C-alpha positions as CSV (number, residue, x, y, z in Angstrom):
1,M,0.3,0.0,0.0
2,A,3.0,2.2,0.6
3,E,4.6,1.7,-2.4
4,K,1.2,3.1,-4.1
5,G,1.1,5.8,-2.3
6,T,4.7,6.8,-3.1
7,R,4.3,6.4,-7.0
8,K,0.6,8.6,-6.7
9,Q,3.1,11.3,-4.6
10,N,5.9,11.1,-7.1
11,M,3.1,11.8,-10.6
12,K,2.1,14.5,-8.4
13,N,5.9,15.8,-8.3
14,L,5.9,15.0,-11.9
15,A,2.9,16.9,-13.2
16,R,4.3,19.9,-11.1
17,I,7.2,20.2,-13.4
18,L,6.2,19.1,-16.5
19,I,2.9,20.7,-16.9
20,P,4.9,24.7,-16.2
21,L,7.9,23.2,-18.7
22,L,5.3,22.7,-21.7
23,V,3.5,26.2,-21.5
24,L,7.1,27.9,-21.5
25,A,7.6,25.6,-24.7
26,A,4.3,26.3,-26.3
27,A,5.2,30.0,-25.4
28,S,8.8,29.7,-27.0
29,A,7.3,28.3,-30.1
30,V,4.4,31.1,-30.8
31,V,7.4,33.6,-29.8
32,L,9.5,31.7,-32.9
33,T,6.5,31.1,-35.1
34,R,5.8,35.1,-35.2
35,N,9.5,35.8,-35.3
36,F,10.4,34.0,-38.6
37,S,7.3,34.3,-40.7
38,S,8.1,38.0,-40.9
39,S,9.3,38.0,-44.7
40,P,13.3,40.3,-45.8
41,Q,10.4,42.6,-47.0
42,Q,8.1,42.8,-44.7
43,I,11.3,43.6,-42.7
44,Q,12.5,45.7,-45.2
45,R,10.2,47.6,-45.2
46,T,10.1,48.1,-41.2
47,E,13.6,49.3,-41.4
48,N,13.0,51.5,-44.0
49,K,9.7,53.5,-42.5
50,E,11.8,54.1,-39.4
51,S,14.8,54.9,-41.0
52,Q,14.1,57.2,-43.5
53,N,11.5,59.1,-41.6
54,D,11.8,62.2,-43.9
55,S,12.2,61.7,-47.6
56,S,15.9,63.8,-47.8
57,N,17.7,60.3,-46.3
58,Q,15.7,57.7,-49.4
59,S,18.6,58.5,-51.7
60,L,21.2,58.6,-49.3
61,P,24.3,56.1,-48.7
62,R,23.3,54.1,-45.8
63,L,25.5,52.5,-42.7
64,V,24.0,49.5,-40.6
65,D,25.7,48.7,-37.6
66,L,24.2,45.4,-36.0
67,G,25.6,44.4,-32.7
68,R,24.1,44.2,-29.4
69,G,24.2,46.7,-26.2
70,T,26.0,44.2,-24.0
71,C,29.2,43.6,-26.5
72,K,32.4,45.3,-25.5
73,A,33.1,46.1,-29.1
74,C,29.7,47.3,-29.8
75,K,29.5,49.5,-26.4
76,M,33.4,50.7,-28.0
77,M,31.6,51.8,-31.7
78,L,28.0,52.9,-30.1
79,P,29.7,56.8,-29.5
80,I,31.8,56.4,-32.4
81,L,28.2,56.2,-34.4
82,Q,26.3,58.5,-32.9
83,E,29.2,61.4,-33.4
84,L,28.9,59.8,-37.2
85,Q,25.0,60.1,-37.4
86,E,25.4,63.9,-36.3
87,E,28.4,64.7,-38.3
88,Y,26.4,62.8,-41.5
89,K,23.2,64.4,-40.8
90,G,21.9,64.7,-44.4
91,R,24.3,63.3,-46.3
92,A,24.5,59.8,-45.3
93,N,21.9,58.0,-43.3
94,I,24.3,55.6,-40.2
95,Q,21.8,53.3,-38.1
96,I,22.4,51.2,-35.3
97,V,20.5,47.8,-34.3
98,D,20.6,46.4,-31.5
99,I,19.6,42.9,-32.3
100,R,18.9,42.3,-29.0
101,Y,15.4,44.4,-29.6
102,K,15.0,43.7,-33.1
103,P,16.7,39.8,-34.2
104,E,15.1,40.5,-38.1
105,P,17.7,42.3,-39.2
106,A,20.5,40.1,-38.4
107,R,18.8,37.1,-39.7
108,V,18.1,38.8,-42.8
109,Y,21.6,40.2,-43.7
110,N,22.8,36.7,-42.4
111,I,25.3,38.5,-39.6
112,R,27.5,35.3,-38.4
113,L,29.2,38.5,-35.6
114,I,28.7,41.2,-34.2
115,P,29.3,44.1,-34.5
116,T,28.8,44.2,-38.1
117,Q,28.7,47.5,-40.5
118,I,26.9,46.7,-43.5
119,F,27.7,49.7,-46.0
120,F,24.8,50.8,-49.2
121,D,25.5,53.1,-51.7
122,A,22.9,55.4,-52.4
123,T,20.6,52.8,-54.3
124,G,20.2,50.6,-51.3
125,K,22.9,48.1,-52.9
126,E,25.4,46.3,-50.3
127,I,29.0,48.0,-51.4
128,Y,31.2,46.8,-48.5
129,R,30.9,44.9,-45.0
130,H,32.9,44.2,-41.8
131,E,33.1,42.3,-38.8
132,G,34.2,43.2,-35.8
133,F,35.3,46.8,-34.1
134,M,35.8,49.7,-37.1
135,D,37.3,52.7,-35.5
136,K,36.1,56.5,-36.8
137,A,39.0,56.8,-39.7
138,S,38.3,53.7,-41.4
139,I,34.3,54.1,-41.2
140,K,34.7,57.8,-42.6
141,Q,37.3,56.6,-45.3
142,K,34.6,53.8,-46.3
143,L,31.8,56.1,-46.4
144,Q,33.8,58.7,-48.3
145,E,35.0,55.3,-51.3
146,I,31.0,55.3,-51.9
147,G,30.5,58.8,-52.3
148,V,30.0,60.6,-49.4
149,K,31.4,63.9,-48.7
């Protein structure tokens, strides 16, 4: 009789563990499905709306920096990129994307390492890609090479 009671108690304990795990797994599946259901075109349109609020940015060369606020190189690049945003205002569109909060562009651009800087010409064609820390002088040189004055 004691063995039957122990088995019943073990099943109750197992259910207390498994039910929350199953709920968590189901919720994770829903989140992952939503993240991967966006097409690259939808993501590009969303990104364009955010980065090109005024029509003057639509035909500008663009630098997209994809990183994460927790990585050391990303933290080092943030003030550089913010300075460049001000310095090149009206001449180039400098975008900083934190993939913690916006993971879709990392998938769209096939990011393998952070930070990654992608340079686009005024037509939107990718011209150059760099992985890792990139100093201000190198960024300015690359912007000049793609036609930013």
